[in-house]
Biopython code that builds the backbone (N, CA, C, O; Angstrom):
import numpy as np
from Bio.PDB.StructureBuilder import StructureBuilder

atoms = [
    (1, "MET", "N", (-36.759, 86.591, -2.178)),
    (1, "MET", "CA", (-37.762, 86.961, -2.254)),
    (1, "MET", "C", (-37.691, 88.385, -1.382)),
    (1, "MET", "O", (-37.735, 88.059, -0.195)),
    (2, "THR", "N", (-37.611, 89.616, -1.490)),
    (2, "THR", "CA", (-37.519, 90.771, -0.772)),
    (2, "THR", "C", (-39.140, 91.170, -0.768)),
    (2, "THR", "O", (-39.824, 90.640, -1.644)),
    (3, "SER", "N", (-39.835, 92.140, 0.236)),
    (3, "SER", "CA", (-40.812, 92.077, 0.219)),
    (3, "SER", "C", (-41.617, 93.234, -0.706)),
    (3, "SER", "O", (-42.810, 93.412, -0.953)),
    (4, "SER", "N", (-40.620, 93.797, -1.019)),
    (4, "SER", "CA", (-40.586, 95.173, -1.948)),
    (4, "SER", "C", (-40.379, 94.209, -3.307)),
    (4, "SER", "O", (-41.076, 94.358, -4.310)),
    (5, "ALA", "N", (-39.299, 93.180, -3.194)),
    (5, "ALA", "CA", (-39.537, 93.012, -4.540)),
    (5, "ALA", "C", (-40.650, 92.248, -5.077)),
    (5, "ALA", "O", (-40.786, 92.201, -6.299)),
    (6, "THR", "N", (-41.794, 91.398, -3.999)),
    (6, "THR", "CA", (-42.606, 90.511, -4.121)),
    (6, "THR", "C", (-43.824, 91.996, -4.427)),
    (6, "THR", "O", (-44.751, 91.831, -5.220)),
    (7, "THR", "N", (-43.662, 93.180, -3.791)),
    (7, "THR", "CA", (-44.728, 93.781, -4.214)),
    (7, "THR", "C", (-44.490, 94.225, -5.713)),
    (7, "THR", "O", (-45.465, 94.610, -6.358)),
    (8, "GLN", "N", (-43.553, 94.197, -6.149)),
    (8, "GLN", "CA", (-43.441, 95.022, -7.572)),
    (8, "GLN", "C", (-43.687, 94.206, -8.338)),
    (8, "GLN", "O", (-44.541, 94.373, -9.209)),
    (9, "SER", "N", (-43.060, 93.219, -8.214)),
    (9, "SER", "CA", (-43.506, 92.065, -9.305)),
    (9, "SER", "C", (-45.271, 91.577, -8.978)),
    (9, "SER", "O", (-45.730, 90.875, -9.879)),
    (10, "SER", "N", (-46.086, 91.831, -8.004)),
    (10, "SER", "CA", (-47.202, 91.285, -8.030)),
    (10, "SER", "C", (-48.484, 91.385, -9.170)),
    (10, "SER", "O", (-48.866, 92.516, -9.468)),
    (11, "SER", "N", (-48.995, 90.468, -9.660)),
    (11, "SER", "CA", (-49.480, 90.589, -11.123)),
    (11, "SER", "C", (-51.074, 90.962, -10.648)),
    (11, "SER", "O", (-51.260, 90.975, -9.431)),
    (12, "PRO", "N", (-52.113, 91.235, -11.436)),
    (12, "PRO", "CA", (-52.862, 91.534, -10.732)),
    (12, "PRO", "C", (-54.281, 90.181, -10.746)),
    (12, "PRO", "O", (-55.454, 90.385, -10.435)),
    (13, "ALA", "N", (-53.601, 88.709, -11.257)),
    (13, "ALA", "CA", (-53.985, 87.772, -10.435)),
    (13, "ALA", "C", (-53.585, 87.329, -9.705)),
    (13, "ALA", "O", (-54.142, 86.264, -9.437)),
    (14, "SER", "N", (-52.350, 87.708, -8.789)),
    (14, "SER", "CA", (-52.098, 86.990, -7.975)),
    (14, "SER", "C", (-52.630, 87.889, -6.559)),
    (14, "SER", "O", (-52.820, 87.501, -5.406)),
    (15, "ALA", "N", (-52.765, 89.140, -7.139)),
    (15, "ALA", "CA", (-53.555, 90.109, -6.016)),
    (15, "ALA", "C", (-55.053, 90.140, -5.734)),
    (15, "ALA", "O", (-55.597, 90.618, -4.739)),
    (16, "ALA", "N", (-55.821, 89.346, -7.140)),
    (16, "ALA", "CA", (-56.672, 88.906, -6.880)),
    (16, "ALA", "C", (-56.868, 87.260, -6.028)),
    (16, "ALA", "O", (-57.841, 86.845, -5.398)),
    (17, "SER", "N", (-55.446, 86.539, -6.333)),
    (17, "SER", "CA", (-55.851, 85.522, -5.379)),
    (17, "SER", "C", (-55.780, 85.446, -3.635)),
    (17, "SER", "O", (-56.338, 84.827, -2.729)),
    (18, "ALA", "N", (-54.799, 86.415, -3.790)),
    (18, "ALA", "CA", (-54.736, 86.754, -1.773)),
    (18, "ALA", "C", (-55.787, 87.580, -1.242)),
    (18, "ALA", "O", (-55.701, 88.156, -0.157)),
    (19, "GLY", "N", (-57.388, 87.666, -2.487)),
    (19, "GLY", "CA", (-58.484, 88.072, -1.441)),
    (19, "GLY", "C", (-59.047, 89.462, -2.252)),
    (19, "GLY", "O", (-60.224, 89.819, -2.306)),
    (20, "ALA", "N", (-57.959, 90.096, -2.824)),
    (20, "ALA", "CA", (-58.575, 91.719, -3.600)),
    (20, "ALA", "C", (-59.731, 91.189, -4.545)),
    (20, "ALA", "O", (-59.898, 90.000, -4.817)),
    (21, "THR", "N", (-60.407, 92.103, -4.946)),
    (21, "THR", "CA", (-61.777, 91.275, -6.053)),
    (21, "THR", "C", (-61.103, 92.567, -7.633)),
    (21, "THR", "O", (-60.279, 93.480, -7.685)),
    (22, "LEU", "N", (-61.649, 92.181, -8.219)),
    (22, "LEU", "CA", (-61.443, 93.394, -9.161)),
    (22, "LEU", "C", (-61.799, 94.604, -9.409)),
    (22, "LEU", "O", (-61.400, 95.387, -10.271)),
    (23, "SER", "N", (-62.879, 94.754, -8.282)),
    (23, "SER", "CA", (-63.163, 96.498, -8.069)),
    (23, "SER", "C", (-62.787, 97.198, -7.191)),
    (23, "SER", "O", (-63.324, 98.279, -6.951)),
    (24, "ASP", "N", (-61.270, 96.488, -6.185)),
    (24, "ASP", "CA", (-60.321, 96.549, -5.645)),
    (24, "ASP", "C", (-59.338, 96.837, -6.660)),
    (24, "ASP", "O", (-58.576, 97.802, -6.712)),
    (25, "LEU", "N", (-59.455, 95.887, -7.446)),
    (25, "LEU", "CA", (-58.062, 96.520, -8.599)),
    (25, "LEU", "C", (-58.272, 98.043, -8.718)),
    (25, "LEU", "O", (-57.612, 98.955, -8.220)),
    (26, "ILE", "N", (-59.773, 98.094, -9.804)),
    (26, "ILE", "CA", (-59.876, 99.294, -10.102)),
    (26, "ILE", "C", (-59.845, 100.234, -9.899)),
    (26, "ILE", "O", (-59.614, 101.120, -10.721)),
    (27, "VAL", "N", (-60.130, 100.422, -8.396)),
    (27, "VAL", "CA", (-60.472, 102.029, -7.386)),
    (27, "VAL", "C", (-59.043, 102.039, -6.911)),
    (27, "VAL", "O", (-58.633, 103.155, -6.593)),
    (28, "GLN", "N", (-57.992, 100.797, -6.765)),
    (28, "GLN", "CA", (-56.610, 100.852, -6.801)),
    (28, "GLN", "C", (-55.739, 101.525, -8.375)),
    (28, "GLN", "O", (-55.186, 102.624, -8.341)),
    (29, "SER", "N", (-55.749, 101.053, -9.069)),
    (29, "SER", "CA", (-55.306, 101.834, -10.487)),
    (29, "SER", "C", (-56.044, 103.198, -10.706)),
    (29, "SER", "O", (-55.448, 103.995, -11.430)),
    (30, "LEU", "N", (-57.368, 103.624, -10.138)),
    (30, "LEU", "CA", (-57.973, 105.010, -10.417)),
    (30, "LEU", "C", (-57.282, 105.583, -9.724)),
    (30, "LEU", "O", (-57.024, 106.738, -10.063)),
    (31, "THR", "N", (-56.712, 105.086, -8.534)),
    (31, "THR", "CA", (-56.068, 105.892, -7.537)),
    (31, "THR", "C", (-55.099, 106.516, -8.032)),
    (31, "THR", "O", (-54.998, 107.742, -7.988)),
    (32, "ARG", "N", (-54.111, 105.593, -8.667)),
    (32, "ARG", "CA", (-52.529, 105.884, -9.022)),
    (32, "ARG", "C", (-52.910, 107.253, -9.613)),
    (32, "ARG", "O", (-52.629, 108.127, -8.792)),
    (33, "HIS", "N", (-53.373, 107.690, -10.584)),
    (33, "HIS", "CA", (-53.949, 108.493, -11.736)),
    (33, "HIS", "C", (-54.918, 109.399, -11.383)),
    (33, "HIS", "O", (-55.559, 109.757, -12.370)),
    (34, "SER", "N", (-55.205, 109.811, -10.548)),
    (34, "SER", "CA", (-56.659, 110.484, -9.380)),
    (34, "SER", "C", (-56.632, 112.122, -10.356)),
    (34, "SER", "O", (-57.635, 112.480, -10.972)),
    (35, "SER", "N", (-55.407, 112.912, -10.343)),
    (35, "SER", "CA", (-56.114, 114.298, -10.795)),
    (35, "SER", "C", (-55.916, 114.233, -12.251)),
    (35, "SER", "O", (-56.215, 115.319, -12.749)),
    (36, "SER", "N", (-55.414, 113.125, -13.370)),
    (36, "SER", "CA", (-55.433, 113.297, -14.825)),
    (36, "SER", "C", (-56.913, 112.991, -15.067)),
    (36, "SER", "O", (-57.757, 112.361, -14.430)),
    (37, "GLU", "N", (-56.917, 113.560, -16.038)),
    (37, "GLU", "CA", (-58.726, 113.369, -16.973)),
    (37, "GLU", "C", (-58.934, 111.810, -17.329)),
    (37, "GLU", "O", (-58.101, 111.429, -18.150)),
    (38, "ALA", "N", (-59.839, 110.818, -16.914)),
    (38, "ALA", "CA", (-60.408, 110.252, -17.311)),
    (38, "ALA", "C", (-61.166, 109.890, -18.546)),
    (38, "ALA", "O", (-60.752, 109.029, -19.322)),
    (39, "PHE", "N", (-62.295, 110.562, -18.727)),
    (39, "PHE", "CA", (-63.239, 111.053, -19.846)),
    (39, "PHE", "C", (-63.532, 112.331, -19.857)),
    (39, "PHE", "O", (-63.644, 113.142, -18.938)),
    (40, "VAL", "N", (-63.679, 112.454, -21.331)),
    (40, "VAL", "CA", (-64.154, 113.730, -21.596)),
    (40, "VAL", "C", (-65.347, 113.766, -22.755)),
    (40, "VAL", "O", (-65.013, 113.512, -23.912)),
    (41, "ALA", "N", (-66.660, 114.063, -22.473)),
    (41, "ALA", "CA", (-67.676, 113.947, -23.295)),
    (41, "ALA", "C", (-68.288, 115.307, -23.458)),
    (41, "ALA", "O", (-69.234, 115.639, -22.743)),
    (42, "GLY", "N", (-67.732, 116.199, -24.469)),
    (42, "GLY", "CA", (-68.156, 117.571, -24.638)),
    (42, "GLY", "C", (-67.102, 118.510, -23.892)),
    (42, "GLY", "O", (-65.892, 118.732, -23.855)),
    (43, "ASP", "N", (-68.573, 119.017, -23.191)),
    (43, "ASP", "CA", (-68.194, 119.993, -21.627)),
    (43, "ASP", "C", (-67.812, 119.057, -20.775)),
    (43, "ASP", "O", (-66.835, 119.372, -20.095)),
    (44, "ARG", "N", (-68.277, 117.981, -20.583)),
    (44, "ARG", "CA", (-67.984, 116.696, -19.186)),
    (44, "ARG", "C", (-67.071, 116.318, -19.331)),
    (44, "ARG", "O", (-66.641, 115.795, -20.359)),
    (45, "ARG", "N", (-66.205, 116.590, -17.720)),
    (45, "ARG", "CA", (-65.115, 116.089, -17.804)),
    (45, "ARG", "C", (-64.801, 114.927, -16.223)),
    (45, "ARG", "O", (-65.515, 115.195, -15.257)),
    (46, "LEU", "N", (-64.227, 114.255, -16.126)),
    (46, "LEU", "CA", (-63.838, 113.398, -15.166)),
    (46, "LEU", "C", (-62.636, 112.810, -15.040)),
    (46, "LEU", "O", (-62.040, 112.114, -15.863)),
    (47, "THR", "N", (-62.259, 113.195, -13.753)),
    (47, "THR", "CA", (-60.901, 112.745, -13.383)),
    (47, "THR", "C", (-61.252, 111.580, -12.836)),
    (47, "THR", "O", (-62.371, 111.264, -12.432)),
    (48, "TYR", "N", (-59.756, 110.616, -12.830)),
    (48, "TYR", "CA", (-59.749, 109.377, -12.198)),
    (48, "TYR", "C", (-60.278, 109.213, -10.889)),
    (48, "TYR", "O", (-60.727, 108.171, -10.411)),
    (49, "ALA", "N", (-60.178, 110.451, -10.290)),
    (49, "ALA", "CA", (-60.692, 110.559, -8.814)),
    (49, "ALA", "C", (-62.140, 110.457, -8.418)),
    (49, "ALA", "O", (-62.600, 109.964, -7.388)),
    (50, "GLN", "N", (-63.044, 111.255, -9.859)),
    (50, "GLN", "CA", (-64.191, 111.289, -9.997)),
    (50, "GLN", "C", (-64.449, 110.161, -10.247)),
    (50, "GLN", "O", (-65.232, 109.786, -9.374)),
    (51, "VAL", "N", (-64.220, 109.244, -11.050)),
    (51, "VAL", "CA", (-64.265, 108.151, -11.571)),
    (51, "VAL", "C", (-64.185, 106.932, -10.423)),
    (51, "VAL", "O", (-64.739, 105.841, -10.562)),
    (52, "ARG", "N", (-63.525, 107.262, -9.463)),
    (52, "ARG", "CA", (-62.856, 106.026, -8.467)),
    (52, "ARG", "C", (-64.248, 106.261, -7.514)),
    (52, "ARG", "O", (-65.037, 105.382, -7.169)),
    (53, "ASP", "N", (-64.305, 107.574, -7.225)),
    (53, "ASP", "CA", (-65.479, 107.998, -6.532)),
    (53, "ASP", "C", (-67.133, 107.348, -6.456)),
    (53, "ASP", "O", (-67.923, 107.028, -5.569)),
    (54, "LEU", "N", (-67.101, 107.378, -7.982)),
    (54, "LEU", "CA", (-68.489, 106.799, -8.612)),
    (54, "LEU", "C", (-68.388, 105.194, -8.698)),
    (54, "LEU", "O", (-69.437, 104.549, -8.729)),
    (55, "VAL", "N", (-67.380, 104.663, -8.729)),
    (55, "VAL", "CA", (-67.193, 102.997, -8.651)),
    (55, "VAL", "C", (-67.301, 102.504, -7.666)),
    (55, "VAL", "O", (-67.794, 101.378, -7.593)),
    (56, "SER", "N", (-66.771, 103.347, -6.302)),
    (56, "SER", "CA", (-66.805, 103.357, -4.684)),
    (56, "SER", "C", (-68.253, 102.936, -4.870)),
    (56, "SER", "O", (-68.656, 101.773, -4.874)),
    (57, "GLN", "N", (-69.188, 104.342, -5.066)),
    (57, "GLN", "CA", (-70.403, 104.267, -4.751)),
    (57, "GLN", "C", (-71.418, 102.846, -5.109)),
    (57, "GLN", "O", (-72.073, 102.027, -4.464)),
    (58, "TYR", "N", (-71.105, 103.118, -6.477)),
    (58, "TYR", "CA", (-71.992, 101.919, -7.199)),
    (58, "TYR", "C", (-71.357, 100.185, -6.273)),
    (58, "TYR", "O", (-72.176, 99.316, -5.975)),
    (59, "MET", "N", (-70.194, 100.065, -6.045)),
    (59, "MET", "CA", (-69.504, 98.766, -5.313)),
    (59, "MET", "C", (-70.557, 98.715, -4.117)),
    (59, "MET", "O", (-71.329, 97.778, -3.913)),
    (60, "GLY", "N", (-70.445, 100.016, -3.274)),
    (60, "GLY", "CA", (-71.204, 100.405, -1.697)),
    (60, "GLY", "C", (-72.768, 99.604, -2.229)),
    (60, "GLY", "O", (-73.161, 98.526, -1.781)),
    (61, "ALA", "N", (-73.292, 100.209, -2.988)),
    (61, "ALA", "CA", (-74.541, 99.742, -3.011)),
    (61, "ALA", "C", (-74.907, 98.362, -3.530)),
    (61, "ALA", "O", (-75.966, 97.783, -3.285)),
    (62, "LEU", "N", (-73.682, 97.798, -4.446)),
    (62, "LEU", "CA", (-74.631, 96.318, -4.841)),
    (62, "LEU", "C", (-73.992, 96.124, -3.361)),
    (62, "LEU", "O", (-74.840, 96.561, -2.583)),
    (63, "SER", "N", (-72.937, 95.690, -2.679)),
    (63, "SER", "CA", (-72.553, 95.189, -1.077)),
    (63, "SER", "C", (-73.566, 95.653, -0.411)),
    (63, "SER", "O", (-73.831, 94.619, 0.202)),
    (64, "ARG", "N", (-74.464, 96.526, 0.005)),
    (64, "ARG", "CA", (-75.822, 96.787, 0.667)),
    (64, "ARG", "C", (-76.838, 95.685, 0.403)),
    (64, "ARG", "O", (-77.511, 95.063, 1.225)),
    (65, "ARG", "N", (-76.798, 95.559, -1.146)),
    (65, "ARG", "CA", (-78.083, 94.468, -1.993)),
    (65, "ARG", "C", (-77.240, 93.196, -1.505)),
    (65, "ARG", "O", (-77.355, 92.311, -2.353)),
    (66, "GLY", "N", (-76.437, 92.797, -0.441)),
    (66, "GLY", "CA", (-76.196, 91.594, -0.752)),
    (66, "GLY", "C", (-75.303, 91.045, -1.812)),
    (66, "GLY", "O", (-74.685, 90.069, -1.387)),
    (67, "VAL", "N", (-75.045, 91.327, -2.979)),
    (67, "VAL", "CA", (-73.859, 91.635, -4.012)),
    (67, "VAL", "C", (-72.322, 91.001, -3.642)),
    (67, "VAL", "O", (-71.469, 91.845, -3.367)),
    (68, "GLY", "N", (-71.936, 89.657, -3.618)),
    (68, "GLY", "CA", (-70.657, 89.470, -3.495)),
    (68, "GLY", "C", (-69.849, 88.879, -4.092)),
    (68, "GLY", "O", (-70.153, 88.773, -5.280)),
    (69, "LEU", "N", (-68.497, 88.215, -3.700)),
    (69, "LEU", "CA", (-67.928, 87.475, -4.579)),
    (69, "LEU", "C", (-68.725, 86.016, -4.875)),
    (69, "LEU", "O", (-69.252, 85.175, -4.147)),
    (70, "GLY", "N", (-68.532, 86.162, -6.328)),
    (70, "GLY", "CA", (-69.296, 84.726, -6.780)),
    (70, "GLY", "C", (-71.199, 84.835, -7.563)),
    (70, "GLY", "O", (-72.041, 84.109, -8.090)),
    (71, "VAL", "N", (-70.989, 86.254, -7.142)),
    (71, "VAL", "CA", (-72.892, 86.507, -7.728)),
    (71, "VAL", "C", (-72.590, 87.213, -9.039)),
    (71, "VAL", "O", (-71.577, 87.826, -9.378)),
    (72, "GLY", "N", (-73.500, 87.022, -9.564)),
    (72, "GLY", "CA", (-73.632, 87.395, -11.321)),
    (72, "GLY", "C", (-74.517, 88.897, -10.929)),
    (72, "GLY", "O", (-75.035, 89.092, -9.829)),
    (73, "VAL", "N", (-74.546, 89.743, -11.929)),
    (73, "VAL", "CA", (-75.126, 91.223, -12.346)),
    (73, "VAL", "C", (-75.010, 91.271, -13.224)),
    (73, "VAL", "O", (-74.038, 90.998, -13.927)),
    (74, "THR", "N", (-76.431, 91.806, -13.552)),
    (74, "THR", "CA", (-76.629, 92.809, -14.800)),
    (74, "THR", "C", (-77.459, 93.661, -14.863)),
    (74, "THR", "O", (-78.200, 93.882, -13.905)),
    (75, "MET", "N", (-77.506, 94.107, -15.610)),
    (75, "MET", "CA", (-77.665, 95.884, -16.033)),
    (75, "MET", "C", (-78.759, 95.960, -17.323)),
    (75, "MET", "O", (-78.447, 95.536, -18.436)),
    (76, "LEU", "N", (-79.865, 96.457, -17.078)),
    (76, "LEU", "CA", (-80.556, 96.758, -18.243)),
    (76, "LEU", "C", (-80.735, 98.534, -18.307)),
    (76, "LEU", "O", (-80.680, 99.459, -17.496)),
    (77, "PRO", "N", (-80.882, 98.434, -19.208)),
    (77, "PRO", "CA", (-81.432, 100.139, -20.093)),
    (77, "PRO", "C", (-82.438, 100.321, -19.331)),
    (77, "PRO", "O", (-83.264, 99.447, -19.068)),
    (78, "GLN", "N", (-82.456, 101.489, -18.903)),
    (78, "GLN", "CA", (-83.692, 102.323, -18.856)),
    (78, "GLN", "C", (-83.948, 102.471, -19.851)),
    (78, "GLN", "O", (-83.212, 102.816, -20.776)),
    (79, "PRO", "N", (-86.058, 102.026, -19.868)),
    (79, "PRO", "CA", (-86.755, 102.785, -21.099)),
    (79, "PRO", "C", (-86.590, 104.137, -21.215)),
    (79, "PRO", "O", (-86.488, 104.876, -20.235)),
    (80, "GLU", "N", (-86.553, 104.551, -22.483)),
    (80, "GLU", "CA", (-86.836, 106.162, -22.879)),
    (80, "GLU", "C", (-88.079, 106.693, -22.708)),
    (80, "GLU", "O", (-88.958, 105.831, -22.744)),
    (81, "HIS", "N", (-88.439, 107.733, -22.547)),
    (81, "HIS", "CA", (-89.609, 108.538, -21.603)),
    (81, "HIS", "C", (-90.081, 108.991, -23.204)),
    (81, "HIS", "O", (-89.193, 109.215, -24.027)),
    (82, "ALA", "N", (-91.551, 109.111, -23.594)),
    (82, "ALA", "CA", (-92.022, 109.225, -25.239)),
    (82, "ALA", "C", (-91.817, 110.950, -24.708)),
    (82, "ALA", "O", (-92.018, 111.869, -25.502)),
]
sb = StructureBuilder()
sb.init_structure("model")
sb.init_model(0)
sb.init_chain("A")
sb.init_seg("    ")
for serial, (resi, resn, name, xyz) in enumerate(atoms, 1):
    if name == "N":
        sb.init_residue(resn, " ", resi, " ")
    sb.init_atom(name, np.array(xyz, "f"), 0.0, 1.0, " ", f" {name:<3s}", serial, name[0])
structure = sb.get_structure()
């Protein structure tokens, strides 16, 4: 199999086994469609590039706090102010 055939037939599972994290795969996918709209909520619109940048910031913040492969993370909602 040629290197281009290998690249074309690689799956997310094989990419993950090659050292890519789920976060890496998400960022790569968001980059492919960077100028298209990813989310629309009323007047607020986010392109895939904007979502990619937000995900990258989140990944960096977790990494700086020692979160890496095999570390579980949970998110708790902020309490609403009365």
